[in-house]
Each structure stands twice: as structure tokens, then as C-alpha cells.
C-alpha positions in Angstrom: 98.0 56.0 124.2 100.3 54.9 121.8 99.7 51.7 119.2 102.4 49.7 117.8 101.4 46.3 115.5 103.9 43.8 115.7 102.1 41.0 114.0 99.2 41.7 111.5 98.5 38.4 109.6 96.2 35.7 109.7 96.1 31.8 110.4 99.7 30.9 110.1 103.0 33.4 109.7 103.6 33.6 106.1 107.3 35.1 105.5 108.4 35.9 101.6 108.8 38.5 99.7 105.4 39.0 99.0 104.4 40.4 102.2 107.2 41.7 103.1 105.9 45.4 103.0 102.9 44.5 105.7 104.7 41.5 107.3 104.0 37.9 108.1 104.2 37.6 111.4 100.6 36.8 113.7 98.6 38.7 116.1 100.2 41.2 118.4 99.8 44.5 119.3 101.1 46.6 121.5 99.4 49.5 123.3 101.4 52.3 125.7 99.7 54.6 128.4 101.5 58.3 128.3 103.2 56.7 131.6 104.9 54.2 129.5 102.4 51.1 130.9 102.5 48.1 128.5 98.8 46.1 127.2 99.3 44.0 124.7 96.8 41.9 122.8 97.5 39.0 121.3 100.5 36.6 121.4 100.8 35.7 118.1 104.4 35.0 116.6 104.4 39.2 116.7 105.3 38.8 120.2 108.6 37.4 119.6 109.6 40.7 118.1 108.1 42.3 120.8 109.8 40.9 123.6 113.1 41.2 121.3 112.5 44.8 121.9 111.8 45.3 124.9 114.6 42.9 126.0 116.9 45.2 124.2 115.8 48.4 125.4 115.5 47.3 129.6 117.6 46.7 132.0 114.7 46.3 135.0 111.8 44.5 135.9 109.2 44.5 133.3 105.9 44.4 134.0 102.5 44.0 131.2 98.9 42.9 130.5 98.3 40.7 127.8 94.8 39.9 126.7 94.4 37.7 124.4 91.3 37.6 121.7 91.1 33.8 121.2 93.0 30.6 122.1 93.8 29.7 118.1 97.2 28.9 117.3 98.1 31.6 115.3 97.2 34.6 118.4 99.1 32.3 121.3 102.0 30.7 119.5 104.6 33.3 120.2 104.3 32.9 124.2 107.2 29.9 123.7 109.3 32.8 122.7 108.9 35.9 124.5 111.8 36.6 125.4 110.6 38.6 129.0 109.5 35.4 129.8 112.9 33.6 130.9 113.5 36.5 133.0 112.7 35.8 136.8 111.7 40.0 136.9 108.9 40.1 135.0 105.6 40.3 135.8 102.5 38.9 133.1 99.1 38.9 133.8 97.2 37.2 131.0 93.9 37.0 130.2 91.5 35.4 128.1 87.4 34.2 127.4 86.6 31.6 129.8 86.5 27.8 128.4 85.7 24.4 129.7 88.8 23.7 130.4 91.1 25.9 132.8 93.6 28.5 130.5 96.7 28.2 132.2 95.9 24.5 131.1 95.1 25.1 127.5 98.0 27.9 127.1 100.6 25.1 128.5 99.5 22.5 125.9 101.6 23.8 123.6 104.2 24.0 125.5 104.0 20.7 127.3 106.5 17.4 126.0 106.9 16.9 123.5 106.0 19.6 121.3 108.1 22.1 123.3 111.2 22.1 125.6 110.2 24.4 128.2 106.9 23.9 130.5 104.7 26.6 130.6 105.1 26.0 135.0 109.0 26.0 134.4 108.8 29.7 132.8 110.9 32.1 135.4 108.0 34.8 135.1 106.0 35.3 137.4 102.7 34.2 135.3 99.2 35.1 136.5 96.5 33.6 133.7 93.1 34.4 134.6 89.8 33.9 132.8 88.3 37.1 131.4 84.7 37.0 132.6 82.2 38.8 130.3 80.4 42.1 130.7 82.8 42.9 133.4 85.3 45.6 133.4 88.8 45.6 134.3 91.3 47.9 135.5 95.2 46.8 134.5 97.2 49.7 135.7 95.9 52.8 133.5 93.7 50.7 131.2 90.2 50.2 131.2 89.4 47.0 129.2 85.5 45.8 128.1 85.4 42.5 126.4 82.1 41.5 124.5 81.6 37.8 123.0 82.7 37.4 119.3 80.8 35.2 116.6 83.7 32.7 115.7 84.3 29.0 116.1 86.1 29.4 119.4 85.3 31.4 122.5 86.2 35.2 121.6 86.4 38.1 123.1 86.8 41.7 121.6 88.6 43.9 123.9 87.8 48.3 124.4 91.1 49.7 125.8 90.6 53.0 127.0 93.2 55.5 128.7 94.4 59.1 129.0 90.9 59.9 127.8 91.3 58.3 124.3 90.1 54.4 123.6 90.2 51.6 120.7 88.7 48.3 120.0 90.4 45.3 119.2 88.2 43.3 117.2 89.9 40.5 115.5 88.2 37.0 114.3 84.9 38.3 114.4 82.4 36.9 112.1 79.5 39.1 113.5 78.2 40.7 110.4 77.3 37.3 108.6 76.0 36.0 112.1 72.2 37.3 111.6 71.8 38.8 114.6 73.0 42.1 116.9 77.1 43.0 116.2 78.0 43.4 119.6 81.5 45.2 118.2 79.3 48.2 116.6 78.1 49.2 120.6 81.6 48.1 121.9 83.1 50.4 119.1 80.5 53.2 119.6 82.4 56.9 119.1 86.1 54.9 119.6 89.1 56.5 118.2 90.6 53.6 116.7 88.7 50.6 115.4 91.0 47.4 114.8 89.3 45.3 113.0 89.4 42.0 111.1 89.2 42.2 107.3 90.6 38.5 106.3 88.4 38.6 104.0 87.0 40.4 100.2 83.2 40.0 99.4 84.5 37.9 96.8 86.4 35.0 98.7 84.7 34.9 102.0 83.5 31.7 103.5 80.6 31.4 105.7 81.4 29.7 109.0 85.3 30.2 109.0 85.0 32.9 112.0 86.2 36.6 109.7 84.9 39.1 108.2 85.5 41.2 105.1 86.9 44.5 104.3 83.9 45.7 102.7 82.0 45.1 106.1 85.0 46.5 108.7 84.2 50.0 107.1 80.3 49.5 107.5 80.8 48.2 111.2 83.4 51.2 111.5 80.9 53.5 110.2 77.6 52.7 112.0 79.8 52.7 115.6 80.8 56.3 114.9 84.4 55.5 114.7 87.1 58.1 114.5 89.4 55.5 112.8 89.7 52.2 110.9 92.2 49.9 110.8 92.3 46.6 108.3 94.1 43.3 110.6 94.3 40.2 109.9 95.1 40.0 106.7 94.5 36.5 105.0 98.1 34.6 104.5 97.6 34.5 100.6 96.9 38.1 100.7 100.3 39.4 98.9 101.9 43.5 100.0 100.3 44.9 96.0 96.4 43.1 96.7 97.0 44.9 100.8 97.7 48.1 98.9 94.4 47.5 96.4 92.4 47.4 99.2 93.7 49.9 101.2 92.5 52.2 98.6 89.2 50.5 97.7 88.2 50.4 101.6 88.5 54.5 101.4 86.7 55.2 98.8 84.0 52.7 100.4 84.5 55.1 103.8 84.4 58.2 102.0 80.8 57.0 100.8 79.3 55.6 104.2 81.0 58.1 106.3 83.3 60.6 105.2 85.5 61.8 107.4 85.9 57.9 108.6 90.3 57.3 107.8 90.9 53.7 106.3 94.8 52.2 107.0 95.3 48.8 106.9 97.9 47.1 109.3 101.4 46.9 108.6 104.3 45.3 110.9 106.0 48.2 112.6 102.8 51.1 112.2 102.2 52.9 114.8 99.7 54.9 115.9 99.4 58.0 118.6 95.7 58.6 119.8 
């Protein structure tokens, strides 16, 4: 598999001089199998950038599976601006955790009049929107996907994606290290090749009940799970490029103490990883 990061920021887009190197778009990660099949994790504003690239590179029909961690704005606000959604040849399968109201209805709220000029039902692409049942395994082309419910103010999932003999776990918006219960991410990420983990806070600015982890706890989770590589993700909107540079150094030092072979990276827009 190959991974590319199109959005790494949490809470709200943060364009500007302080975020040039790590990027200001919100959550979106592209995953490709060896055969080129496409799976997308989250639909923040980074999805717009991905869509523009897909539209530029391809002239044929597009097929993709989109797995949304949860429905907070920073994880879905790219959907109305995803260019392939306005191509009738696009087949797009969307999955997210179950809510009390139908998923399609909830996703459509932000596109209903007067919030957006195109209703979700008017999008030309072939959309298949489904709740992802907890505790099940889903096949999406060559990908096998499992979900685990996270400790977060809204229903949220982490996803484990496997294909081509490799594995990754996408665990954003998790406060599980502070929940007082067994952390589901550790089991989900057991011996994973890459763990993409929420690291919005540091120990000094952690906000209880806001649904996020610290960089320090992300390292601990990765070490306990036996992950080979950790990617710190969902950066705080107030975190500058220089501050993230320091986090990269400090987190790698901590990882060496806890699990000497663990590599730690800080996600930035355009970063690509080969598994």
C-alpha cells in the first residue's frame, strides 16, 4: 500500500505563514493498493485537494471507498467540494459510524438550502452511503477494513486497513488514553505497519473531554501495540510549523526510550509513505 496525506490539521482549516510546511487542510488520507485501487480516510478540506488531483490525472470512471471517522465538521467539510462527486461516472461508497438518524440525512445537512447551492441528492456521482457496523470486517476491493469505537464526544471509529500483506490503522479523534477503560486502539493496532494517531495536544495543553490525545500518549499507544511506525496527526490549529518540528524531535526521543525500533513522523500535507 501507499499512503498520501492531503489534510493533517484538526478542528478548523488554518492557512497562513505559520502552517506552510505541515499544511492547514483538515483530515484526509489517500490509500492506494498495489493495483491502484483507492480508499480514502476522512473527508476534511484535504478531500478537495485530492479531488482536484484525481480530476487532473484521470479521464475515465473513478471508483473509491470513503471511510469517515466521525461527522464533526473538520472531517466532512470537503465533501461538497470534491470534484469527482460532480461527475456521473464516479462511483463513491461512503461509510461512517452509526447514529440515531440516518447517515445520508446527516451528511446532507451541510449541503441543504440555505447552506450550500447543491443538495446531496443532486450530486451526479453514484453515491452509496452506509453505516459501518462495529465489530465487523468489510471488504472494499482488495482492502479489508475493521473498525473500533473510540472515546469521543460524537460516535467515532478508528479503522484498520489491510491489503497486499501490509496494514495501517487510522485512529484520529481518540481520547482513549485518558478514558479509564481499556484502549481499543492498542488491540486494533497490534503489530501494525503504520499507526496514524491523534496527537492534537501536548501534556501541557491537554483539554479533558474534548476528545483528543497528546503526542506523548500516542507514542505510548504505538509502543504498547508494537506498531512499526507512528504518524502524529490531527494537529492543533494553533500549532505552528516550528512547534511541530519540536514535537517531532521530542516524540522520537520518547519513542526511543519506550520502544527503540519505533519510528515517529509528524504528518504534513503531501507526505507519502510506502508500506
